[in-house]
C-alpha positions as CSV (number, residue, x, y, z in Angstrom):
1,S,-0.2,-0.5,-0.1
2,H,3.0,2.8,0.3
3,E,5.9,1.3,-2.0
4,R,5.0,4.5,-4.3
5,M,5.3,6.8,-0.6
6,C,8.4,4.5,-0.2
7,Q,9.4,4.4,-3.2
8,Y,8.9,9.0,-4.0
9,I,11.1,9.5,-0.4
10,A,13.8,7.4,-1.3
11,K,14.2,9.0,-4.7
12,E,13.7,12.7,-3.0
13,S,16.0,12.2,-0.3
14,G,19.2,10.2,-1.8
15,S,18.2,6.9,0.7
16,L,17.4,3.1,0.9
17,V,13.9,2.6,2.1
18,V,13.2,-0.2,3.9
19,S,9.2,-1.3,4.2
20,V,8.5,-4.0,6.4
21,G,5.5,-5.9,5.0
22,Y,3.8,-6.8,8.5
23,R,1.4,-8.7,10.0
24,L,-2.5,-6.7,10.2
25,A,-4.6,-7.6,12.6
26,P,-7.9,-8.5,13.5
27,E,-5.8,-12.1,12.6
28,H,-2.8,-11.7,13.9
29,K,-3.3,-9.6,16.5
30,Y,-0.6,-7.5,18.9
31,P,1.8,-8.6,19.5
32,A,2.3,-9.7,16.0
33,A,2.9,-6.6,13.7
34,Y,5.3,-4.6,16.5
35,E,7.7,-8.4,16.4
36,D,7.6,-8.9,12.6
37,C,9.0,-5.0,12.7
38,L,11.1,-5.0,15.9
39,S,12.7,-7.9,14.1
40,A,13.1,-7.0,10.6
41,T,14.7,-3.8,11.9
42,Q,17.3,-5.8,14.1
43,H,17.7,-7.3,11.0
44,F,18.3,-4.6,8.8
45,L,21.2,-3.3,11.7
46,Q,23.3,-6.4,11.7
47,H,23.2,-6.1,7.8
48,L,24.0,-3.0,7.3
49,Q,27.8,-3.0,5.4
50,L,25.4,-5.2,2.6
51,Y,23.4,-2.6,1.9
52,G,26.3,-0.3,1.7
53,V,23.9,1.7,4.6
54,D,26.2,4.3,6.8
55,P,25.0,2.9,10.1
56,A,24.7,6.6,11.6
57,R,22.5,7.6,9.3
58,V,19.4,5.0,9.7
59,T,16.1,6.6,10.7
60,V,12.8,4.3,11.0
61,C,9.4,6.1,10.3
62,G,6.0,5.5,9.7
63,D,2.1,6.7,9.2
64,S,-0.7,5.6,12.0
65,A,-0.6,2.3,12.6
66,G,2.9,2.6,11.2
67,G,3.9,5.0,13.4
68,N,2.9,3.2,16.2
69,L,5.0,0.4,15.4
70,A,7.9,3.5,14.5
71,A,8.2,4.9,17.8
72,A,8.0,1.1,19.2
73,V,10.7,-0.4,17.9
74,S,13.3,3.2,18.0
75,Q,12.0,2.2,22.6
76,S,12.9,-1.6,22.1
77,L,16.1,-0.2,20.6
78,A,17.3,3.1,21.8
79,G,19.0,0.7,25.1
80,S,20.6,-1.8,22.7
81,S,24.4,-1.5,22.6
82,E,25.1,-4.5,20.1
83,L,23.1,-2.4,17.8
84,P,24.1,1.0,15.4
85,R,21.9,3.7,17.3
86,L,19.3,4.9,15.4
87,R,19.6,8.5,13.8
88,A,16.1,9.6,14.5
89,Q,12.3,8.1,14.1
90,I,9.3,10.5,11.8
91,L,6.5,9.8,13.4
92,I,3.4,10.8,11.2
93,Y,0.3,10.8,12.6
94,P,0.8,7.8,14.7
95,G,-1.5,5.9,17.5
96,L,0.3,6.8,20.2
97,Q,-2.2,6.8,23.8
98,A,-5.2,4.3,24.2
99,L,-5.5,5.7,27.6
100,D,-8.1,8.4,27.0
101,F,-9.5,8.8,23.0
102,N,-11.9,12.2,24.8
103,L,-9.2,14.3,25.0
104,P,-9.7,18.0,23.3
105,S,-7.1,16.6,20.1
106,Y,-9.7,13.5,19.5
107,Q,-12.5,16.1,19.7
108,Q,-11.5,18.9,17.4
109,N,-11.0,16.1,15.4
110,R,-13.8,14.5,15.6
111,G,-15.4,14.0,12.4
112,V,-12.6,15.2,10.0
113,P,-12.0,12.2,7.9
114,L,-10.0,9.5,7.3
115,L,-9.8,8.7,10.8
116,F,-12.3,9.3,12.4
117,R,-12.8,9.0,16.2
118,E,-14.9,5.7,16.6
119,R,-12.8,4.7,13.3
120,A,-9.5,5.4,15.5
121,V,-11.2,2.8,19.1
122,F,-12.2,0.0,16.4
123,Y,-9.2,-0.3,14.5
124,S,-6.6,0.8,17.9
125,L,-9.1,-2.3,19.7
126,Q,-8.1,-5.0,16.5
127,Y,-4.5,-4.2,17.3
128,V,-4.2,-5.5,20.7
129,Q,-7.0,-7.8,21.1
130,G,-8.6,-8.2,17.3
131,N,-12.2,-7.7,18.1
132,T,-14.1,-4.5,19.6
133,S,-16.6,-6.4,21.7
134,N,-15.7,-3.3,24.2
135,L,-15.6,0.0,21.5
136,E,-18.2,1.8,23.7
137,E,-15.9,1.3,27.3
138,V,-13.3,2.6,24.9
139,L,-15.0,5.4,23.5
140,E,-16.8,6.2,27.5
141,G,-13.3,6.3,28.9
142,S,-14.2,3.8,31.0
143,H,-12.0,1.2,30.0
144,I,-9.2,2.5,32.1
145,P,-9.2,1.8,36.0
146,P,-9.7,4.7,38.1
147,D,-6.2,4.1,39.7
148,M,-4.5,3.8,36.6
149,R,-6.1,7.2,35.0
150,L,-4.4,9.1,37.7
151,K,-0.9,7.8,37.4
152,Y,-0.3,8.7,34.0
153,R,-2.7,12.2,33.8
154,K,0.7,13.8,34.3
155,W,1.2,12.6,30.0
156,V,-2.5,12.0,29.3
157,S,-4.6,14.8,30.2
158,P,-7.2,18.0,28.4
159,D,-4.8,20.2,30.5
């Protein structure tokens, strides 16, 4: 689905672009896609010399769920001393939090195509659990225990 975009980025930036075809939900729920992306990135970083890639110039990138995966891979590799460090991560409208789908950005953009608020929750649930049985709970915010909401309010808050 992203081949033309990857070709464009490669051409315009003079870079080698590797696109990972990871397993998709709901057939393959979390952590399948993450494991695919992490494994592919680790393999690539271990074999950079085969591709003629400068180890100091490797960046991960993704949009939507791919942005989530790029961020997760970056975090997983951040402490690794066996592999070259990633230079950067590029996250394009990434799905990064599922604690509260009622924050101002979700409210302000609730009717903006392509990812309506309900659709974002639908796809998030497909990715995490392979079904949408608790869609209404998540939309209401009742899927998070009060103690967890308090613990993370510093980072996930309308303020």
